[in-house]
N, C-alpha and C positions, 0 to 999 in steps of 0.2 A: 481579561488580563492574564488569566491562567495560561493562555497560549503563549503570551510573551515570555512567561517564566518557563513553561514546559519546553518550548522550542530552544530557549537559550541555555537551560541548565545542562542539557546533554552536551552541547557544543563546548561550553565553558569547562565542563568536567573533562572532556577529552583533550583540550588544548594544552594544559600543563604537561601531559604525557608527551605530546608532540614536541613541545619545547625541550623536554628532557632528552628526547632522541637527538635533537639538534646539539645539545650540550655535549653528548657523548662523542661527537665527531671531532676530529683533529683540527678542523678549521674554525673552531671557535677560538681564535685566529686573529681577527682584527681587534685592535685595542678598543675595548669597551663593549664589543659584541657579547662576550661571555657574561659580563656583569649585567648588561641590559636583559639578556635572555633569562638569566637567573632571577632578576627582579620581576620580569613579566610572569614567570612561572609561579613565584611565591604569591604575588598579588592576585593573580587569577584564581589560585587555589582558595584564597581567603574570600574572594568575591563569590566563588561558587557556593560556599557555605551560606553566605547571605542570600543568594538567589534561591537556595533550597528552603530557607526560612520563609521567603516571600511566597513560595508555593502553597504554604499553609493558610495564607490569607484569602478569605473569600472575596474581599473587595478592597484591594490595596489603594492607599491614598495616591494623590497625584504625584507627590515626590517619589514614592516608591516606583510608580509606573515609569516615570521619567528616568530614574536611575537604572531600572532594568533595561530600558531602551538604549541607554548609553553603554551598558555592559555588552549588550547584543552587538551594537555597531563596532565597539572596540574589539570584541573577539573576532569578528569577521575580518577586520582590518589587520589584526596581528597575524591571523592565519594566512591571509593573502600575502603578507610580507614574508612570512616564513617560507611559503611555497615558492614565491618568486626568487627569494634569496637563494634557496637551495638550487633552483634552476640556473640562476646567474653564475654560481660557482661551478656548475657542471660544465667542464671544459671539453666535453665530448668523449671522455673516457668510456669505453664499452665494457668495463668490468662491472657486472651487475651485482657482485657480492654473493654471499652464501645464499642458497635457496631457502634457508630457514629464517632469514632476516625479513623484516617487514618491508612492504613496498616502499614506504617513506625512507627507511634506512638505506635500502639498496639504491634509491634514487639520489640521495644526497652524498653517499659514500663515493660516488664516481668522481667527485670533484676534489677529493682530499689531496691528491698528488699534483694538482694543477693550479695551486693557489695564486700563482703569478698572473693568472688570466682574470682575476677578480676585477670587475669594472670599477669605475670611479668610487673610491672609498669615501670621498666627501659626501657623495649622494647617499651611500648606505648610512653614514654617520648622521646625516640630517634626518633621514627617515626614522632612524632609531630614536633620535632626540624628540621628534614630534610625537611618536607613539608613547614614549616614556612620560612625556608631559601629560598626555591624555590619561594614561593609567594613574598618575598621581592625582589628577583632578577628580576622576571617578572614585578613587580610593578615599579621598578627603570627603567627598559627598557621603560616602557610606558611613564614615565616622560621625559626620555632622547630623545625619538623619537616622535615628534608630529604626530598624526594620522589624521590631518586635510586634507582639499582638496589639491590635488596635482596640480602643474602647469605642463602642458605637453609642453615640449620644441618644439619650432617652427620647422616644418619640420620633426617631428617624424612621425612614421607610424600611430599614433592614430589621427592625425589631419584630415586625409582624410578617416576616417572610412566609409565604404560603408553601406548604408541602404539596408538590404537584399530585401526589397520590390520593389526596383528599377528594379530588374531583372524581377519581375512579370509584372510590369507596362509596360515594353517595350519588352515583348516577342512577336515574330512574330506569328500571328494567324495561319499561314500556318503550323507551326511546332507543333501545339498542337495536342494531341491525346486523344481520349475518352471524348471530351468536348462537342460534339454536343448535346447529350441527356440531360446532366445536364443543359446546357445553355438554351435549349428550355423549359425545365421544370421550371427553375427559371423565365424565361421570361413570361411563362404562369401564374405562381403564381403572378407575378408583375402586369401584364396588362390584364389578362383574364377578361371575362365578369363578371360584378358584380357592386358593389357600387362605386360611385364616391368619396367616403370618402377617406381621406388620408390613404395609405396603406404602411406598412413597411415590407420588407422581409429581414431576417437576414440569412446570410450564415455562418455556424459554422462548424469547423473541426479542426483536430490537425494541428500543425505547419507544413508547407510545403505541405499541401494537395491540394493546388491550389485555395484557397478561392479568393485571390486577382485577379488571372487570370480569374476565372469564373465570378466574379463581373464585371470586366472590359469588358468582352465579352458581358454580358447581358446589361451593360450600353451603349455599342456601338450599340447593336442590336436594342434596344427600344428607344434610344435617340432622333431619328428623330421626334418622336411624341411629344416631349417637347421643347418648345422654350426657357425655362428657365432651365438651367442645371448647375450643379457643381459637382466636384469630389475632395474630400479631404481625407487626411490620418490623423488619430488621433495619434496612437502610444501609447506605454506603459507610457511614461513620458510626456504626451501631455500637451502642453501649449494651453489651450482651446481658449484663446483669439487669438492666432496665427492661429489656425485652422479656426476660424470664420472669421478672417480677410481675409484668403485665399479664403474662400467660398464667402464672400461678393465681393471680387475683381473679381471673375469669373462671377457673375450675375449682377453686377452693374459697368458698364464701367466708369461711372462718378466718382464713388468712387476711382477707380484705378487711374484716371487722377489726381484727386485732391490730392491724397496722404494723406488723412485725418488719424488721429489717434483717437482711441476711446477705452474706457474700455469695460469690458465684458458685462455690462448691456446695454450700448449704442449699442454694436454690435448686441446683441440679438434683441434689438428694431428695428434697422435698417433692419435686415434680415426679421423680421416679417412684417414690413411695405412693404418691397419689394415683398415678397411672397404672400401677402394677396389676390391679384387679379390675380394671375398667376397660370397656371398648371406647376408645377415644378418637376424635377427629380434630386435627390441628391444622390450621392454615398459616404458613409463614411467608409473608409477602416480601419481595424486594431483597433477596439475598445477593451479596456481592463477592463473597470469597468462600473457598472450600474450607478455610480455617474457621470462619464464623459458623458455617453449617456443621462442621465437625464438632464444635462445642455444643451447639444447640441440640443436635441429635442424641447427645449423651442423656438427654432428659427422657427419652422414650424407650421404655423397656419392651422387650419382645415377650408378649404374654399370650400369643396365639388366640386372641379374642376378636380378630378381624379389625384391628385398629388401622386408621388411615391418616396420611399426612399429605397436604398439598403445599408445594412451594412454587414461588415465581422468581425468575432471575433473568438477567440479560446475557448471562455468560454460560456458554455451552459446557465448559468444564465443571462448573458448579452444578448444572442440571444433571450431567451424566454421573456425578458422584452421588446423586440422590437416588437413582434407580430408574424407574420408568420415565420417559421423556415425551412430552408433547410440545411440538413447535407451532407457535402461532403463525397465522398467514395474514397477509394484507387482504383488504377487502377487494372482492371482485368489482368490476366497473359498475355493474347495475346496483350493487349494495352501497358502493361509495356515493353514487349519485343520489340514491334514496336518502341516505343519512345527511348528505350536504343540503339537499333541497328542504328536508324536513326541518333542519336546524335554522337555515338561512331564511326560508320563505314560509315556514310554518306548515307546509304540506308537500307531498311528493310532486304534485302538479302545479305548485305555486310559482315556478320560475317564469318570469315574464319573457317573451320571445326575444326582446332586445338584449337580454343577459345570458342567453343560452351559450353563445360562443365563448364569452369570457368566463363563464362558469366551467365550461369544459377545460379551458386552460388552467384555471385554478385547481381543478380536480387532478389534472395531469401533474401539476406541481406537488400536490398532496400525496400522490403516488399510492393511494389506497391505505395510508396510514391513519387509523381512527383518530389519534390525538390531533393530527394536523387538520383533518376534516372538521372535527368538532371545534377546534380552536379558531380556525379561520371562519367557519360558518357562523359561529356565535358573534364574532367581531362584525361580520358583514351584515348580520341581522339588524344591527343598530345604525347602519350606514344608509345614506341616500341611495336609492336603487337606480343609479345611473351607470352607464357603461364605464365612463371615466373613473368614477369613484371605485367601482368594483375592480377595475384594472389596476388602479394605483394601490388600493389597500389590500387586495386579494393576491397580488403577485409581487409586490415589493415589501418584503418582510424585514429587511435589515434594520430600519430605523423605527419599526412599529412596536411601540411599547405595549400595545394591547395583546401582543403574542408572547409576552415575557414568560408566562408559565410554560408554554411549549418549548421555548428556548432553554429554560432551566432544566427541563426533563432531558433534553438532548445533551446539555452541558454536563450533567452528572456522568454520562458515559465517557465524555472526553476527560473530565477531571480525574477519573479512575485510572487513566492510562499512565504508565511510567513515562519519563521524559523522552526516551528514545522512540517510543511509539507515537507520542504526540507529534513530534517532528515528522515522522513518516506519514501519519494521517493528514496533517496539514498540507503535505506535499501534493496530495491528490486534488487540492483546490486549483491546481494548474490546469486540470482537464475540464472541458465543458460539462454542463449538466447532461446526465444520461449517456455519457461517453463510455464505451466499453474499453477498458484498459487492459492491454496484454500484460500478463504477470511478468513475463521475461523482460519486457521493456521497462517496466516499473522497477524491478529488482536491480537491473544494470544502472538505472538512473540513480537510485538510492545509493548504490556503491560509489558511483562517480561523484556524488555530492558529499561523500564522507559520512553518511548517516550510519553506516554499518561498521562497527569496530571488529578488528580481527581477534579471533580466539584460537588458541592452539588446538589443533586437531579438528577444527570445523572451519569450512570455507566460508567466505563472506556471503557467497550466493546462498548457501544453505541456511545461514543465519537470517538473511533477508527473507527467505521463503517461510522461515519459522515466524517472522514478524507478520507476514501476510496471513498465515494460519491463525495467529493470535488475534488480529483485527477481525477476521471472519468469525472466530469463536466468540468474540465480544459483540457480534451482530452490528458492527460499524461499517464493514464493507460486505458486498454480496458477491459470491462466485457466480459467473454467468455461463461460462463454458468449462467443461472438465476434460482432462487428458484421459488417456487409456487406463491410467492407474488411479483415476478419481481424484487426482490432485488438480487444483484450479488452474485453468489455462488463461482465463481472463476474469476480470471483476468489474464491478461498478458501485457507485454510491447511490443510495436512495436520495431522491431529490431534496428531502428535508435535511438529511445529513450533509449533503453537498452545500445547501444554502448556509447551514450553520458554519462549516469549516471555511467557506469562502469569506464570510463575514469576519470570522476570527483571524484568518490569515491576513486579510487586508488591514484589520485593526492593528495587528502587530507588525505590519510591514514585512511579513514573511514572504508574501508574493504580491506583485503588482499585476493586476488583470486589466488589459486594455482591449476594448471592443473597437472594431474598425471605425465606427462612427465617431469615436472620441478623438481620433487623429493624433493623440499624443498621450504620454504617461500622465495620469491624473496627479494632482499635488498630493503628497503623502506626508508621513511623519518621519522620513528618513531616506537613506540611500536605497535605490532599487537594487535588490540582491537577486531576485528571480522575476523574470518577465514572462507573462503568458499573453500572447497576441491572439485574440479570439476572433479571427475572421470567420465568415460563413460561406465563402465561395467566390466565384468569379466577380460578383458584384463588388467585392472589396479590393480588386486589383489596383484601383486608383488611390488606395489609402496612403495617406502621407507617411513618408518614411520616418520612423521614430528617431528623435534626436539622439545620436550616439552618446553625446556628453551626459545625458540624463541617465544612461544605463551603463556607463563605463565601468562600474564596479559590480555588474551583474555576474552571477555565477552560473545561471542557466537561462537560456532563452528557448522558448517553445512557441512554435507558430502553427496554427491550425488552418486547414482549408485552402488558404492562398498566401503566397509569399509577400503580398502587398503590405508595406509598413515595416518590413524586417530591417532592423538597424544595420549600419555598415559594420562589418566584422573587424576592421582594423582599429576600431575604437574600444574593443572589449578585451582588455589586457588580462583579466583574471577569470575569463569564462571557462567553466568546467563541462557544461553540457549544452549542446546545440542540437535541438530536435525539431526537424521540419518534416516529419513523416506525413506522407499523403498530400503535401502542399502542391497545388497547381501554380503555374506562373513562372516568370523568369527568376533565376536565382544567381546572384553574384557572390562568388567565393573569394573575391579579392581580400586579401588579409587573413585568410583562413590559416595559413602556415605560420602566422605570427602569434597564434593563440597557444602560447607555451604551456598553459595548464589544462588545455582541452583533454578530457578523458572519455567523453561520449559524443560521437558524431552520428546522427541518424538522418540520412538523406533518402530513406526508403520511399519509393513511390513518387519522387519529385521528377522534374523535367531535366535534371542535371545530366549532361552527356560526357563530361570529362572531369577527372579529379586533377588538382594541381600536381605538377611533377615533383614539387618539393614537399609533398605531404609527409614524407619520412622525417621531417623536422618536428613533427608533433610527438615528441618523446614520451609524453604522458598518456597518450591515447590508449584506451583499453577496449573500446567498442567502436567499430566502423561498420555501418550498415548502408549499402548502396543497392540492395535488392530492388527489383522492379523499376529500375531507372534505365536510362539510355547509355549508361557507361558500358563500353564494349570490353575494355581491358584495364587493368590496374597499373599504375606507374611502378617502375622498378624500385623506387625509393621506399615502397611499402615494406620491403624486407628489413628496413632499418628500425621499424617500430617494435622495439624489444619488450615493451609492456603490453602489446596488443594481445587481448585475451579472446575477443570475439570478432572474427572477421567474416562478414556476411556480404558476399559479392554477388550472390545469385548467379545469373548466366554470364557475368563478366569473366573474362579469362584472366587467370593468375599468371604472374611472371615466373619464369624459371628460377628455381632456388627457394621455393616456398618452404621446403623442408627445413630451412635455416631458422624458421620462426618457432622457437622452442616454447614460447609462453602461450601459444594459441590453444585454447580448450574447445572452442566452437568454431566450426568452419562451414560456410555455405558457399558453393562454387560450382562451376561447370566441369564436366568431365573432359573438356577439351582445353588445353593450355595454349600459350603463344607459340611454343616450339612444337614442330611436327615430329621431332625426334625423341623428345622427352615425354614419358608417360606421366600425366598428372596423378593418376592412381598410385603409381610407383613413388612419386615424390611425397604425396600425402601419407603414404604408408610409413615414411620415415619420421613423421611427426609424433614423437613418443608421448607427448602430453595430451594429444587430441582425444577429447571425450565424446563430442557430438559432431556428426557430419551430415550436412544436407547436400546432396549431389543432384544437379540438374543434368540429366543424361539425354544427349541427342546423338544417336549412333551414326546418323547420316553424315556428321561432320568428322567422324573418326578416320584417320588415315589407314590405308591398307584395305584388304579384303575382308578382314574379320570384324564385322560390325557388332561388337559385343563389349560391354564393360565387365571386366574380370577382376574379382578381388582375390589376390593370391594368398598363399600361406605365408605367415610370418609378419605381415604388415599390420598397422593399426591395432596393436596389441592392447592398448588402453581404451579403445573405443567401446562405448556402452550403448550408444544410440545412433542408428543410421537411418536417414530419410532419403529415399530415392524418388525423384520426380522424373518420370520417363515420358518422353514423347511417344515412344513405342517400347514395350517391355522387352529388353534384351540385356539381361544381367545374369552373371554366373558367379557362384561362390565355390571355390575349390576346397578340398579337404584341409582342415586346419586353419581356415580363414576366420578372421574376426572372432577370436575365442571369448571375448567378454561382452559381445553385443547381446543386449537383453531385449532391445526394442528395434524392430525393423518396420519402418513405414514405407509403404509403396503407393505411388499415385500415378495412374496411367492417364495421360492426356488423350491418347489415341489408342486404337486397337492395334493388333499385330500387323506389321507391314512386311514387305519382302526382305528388308534388311534385318528385321528383328528376329530373335531366336528364343523369346520368352524369358522366364525366370527359372534358373536351375541351381541346384546345390544347396537349397535351404536346409536340407538335412544335415549339412556340415556345420551349421551354426549351433554349437553345442550349448550355449547359454541362453538361447532365445526364449523369451517369456511372453512377449506381446507382439502382434503383427497386424496393425491396422492397414487395411487396403481400401483405397479410394479410386473410383472410376466413374465414367459417365455411362449410364445405361443406354444412351442413344448412340453410342459408338459401336459400329459393327465389329463383332469379335471380342470386345472388351470383357464382356461377362464370361465368355468361355475361358479367356486367359486367366481371369481371376479365379474362376472355379478350379482350374488346374493347379494354380499356386496354392490355393487353400487346401486342396486335397493332399498335396505333397506335405504341407506343413503339419496338417492334422495327423497324418500317418507317421511322419518322422519325429514330430515333437508333440506327443499327445497332451502334454501339460502346457503347451503354448496357447495363449488366448488369441484367436484370430477374429478380427472385427472387420466386417465388410461394410463399406459405406457407398451407397449409390448416390451420385451427384447429378442433378439436372442442370445442364448447361444451356 
């Protein structure tokens, strides 16, 4: 239920502000519109306060759950109405408004001077009346049902809730696997030769990775060298005074006998006094915040007696604040199998032959996470040893109550997230298990969905990337590939985390997941807002088409592997995101240009060969990706997309006039345009806002005798990153070119040809810091061409980091 609240609270919090922007416009206008919008704004602000109160409940009752669900659906529908209303009053004015105004403000301001074109006012009045009635009904329910703290009946299942850490604290050391190396490494970090100053070693890792077990083993191994010892657990909702009282009672037997009581300040003072002349060892398990650690560490005086502290945490920032950091690792395949077989079958060699395959599947799902292996193994140990039973119980975790402790451990990490990060994490449930997610793709989708709020001085993309870093720092997502500057290029979810968020997202109707064999959207508890169609390949090409009426209110549709089952586009009036990346099979774009709210369109790697001529009608579109498709050229109407920020066409030719697109920040295109007389490089050079350019260069198609792509002086003055994909290296930079380019990526698909002239003028790139070069070592002459470029760069720009990557094709 926490997901329901977490995902809703951020949206309900943002919506009153959006309604406020609507009220500031001159077209609040029709009789009744201003009053209704003001009413919505006030009621939603009140509802948001109640939603936040519900966040504090560990297990809300049925009435609260239902109410939260109604608030969620109401907020979605009001936002859809606002966005569609703003679009309907947009009569085609091209005045985008001041550059400093928000995207939403600029969008709706265009219709102020064209109010006579507003469509049927009776329709608008009817829609407002229906929404107002729903707001009244939901508001009345809030008043009828108090959402305050709940009293748990004595004897209920909640009164004896198990602290998941207890299992780790009392695990038999003899049953542990793969712990010797980490234990010895942490012990060496803690007590190795060095200063007698106070040292803190923090063990950090994802939930269930064995942090507490490892810390307990190290504490036991080195504890004999310390006469003054204490081991305490903080916890997410820690009562610091209680933690310090427990610590003091372990080191001061007199305090324990006296049964004294003290406030926080007194406890810190007594602990400092006790520790000041002693060599002490303290283990603090399960820290959740820098603030909590900051208070607790006040207890530890620096006495130069070689005192040591061990902490555990799931959060990188907390670990780094402690000092020395040890990051836990998932179990290697052999160790994971040993642990699983030992727990499930009693011995390493105890797995029956008929269960080896399904056991391997279970281990892949556990992903080397000790908690998952132990939890699933212990459950299966009491099951009938049949393949069907193991497959059902070991692979289908959603409704398995015997895995509740494991779920609670993962849930703690989710519960600690602020509302905006809860929604962003849930969004990853759209992607299949073990799917590698490109960071740029994810960031642009979050923005298109409205998850990222605008802040003065910080771009939405920068904010979104900070969210990514926060989720990585909390060990909820894992970076899989890194960029040249060590920022994450792609990420993935651990299978256990993925299973958890899929269950929660479906429980809250955040996402509807449909596998091809299901043939239709499964019955849920509300309107489908996001659809993920999880096809697996060509075998799913005959999948039945999803009934468009069941997903007519969907905000995003994502299809994987094959286009089979994709719903008709002309039934999706409020769609913001359409992502078909990498899908094989026929694709019908009929109705695409009627998706008035569409902001993100990803057709990369599909079989599409032509875009609709009217694509310029998608006035809200921010991202268009047709790379690696059969599209040869873009329609002229693309120039009308004044909100387009990321235009990724790959080798498709751009229309003449591309320089008119002032909002484009990222461009991927061919160096050859439709016109033989107009230079694409010259046109692109006039795009003052352009920050990143990916250029597919084929000099053989260039007109004239000079087969070379030349970047002149004066153009692309805001560009910071340039990626060049060369058929044959033939690029030149003149003096004064690209003054702000910090990253130059070069990829040679072939070696030098008769037409190519190599790469020259790198010494003129005054801001260059990174230059990754990629080529195939099997192409004749490619290595020599790369070596020449590298030598020039290293001589002209000694501070530039040149990275050479050999690719086997």
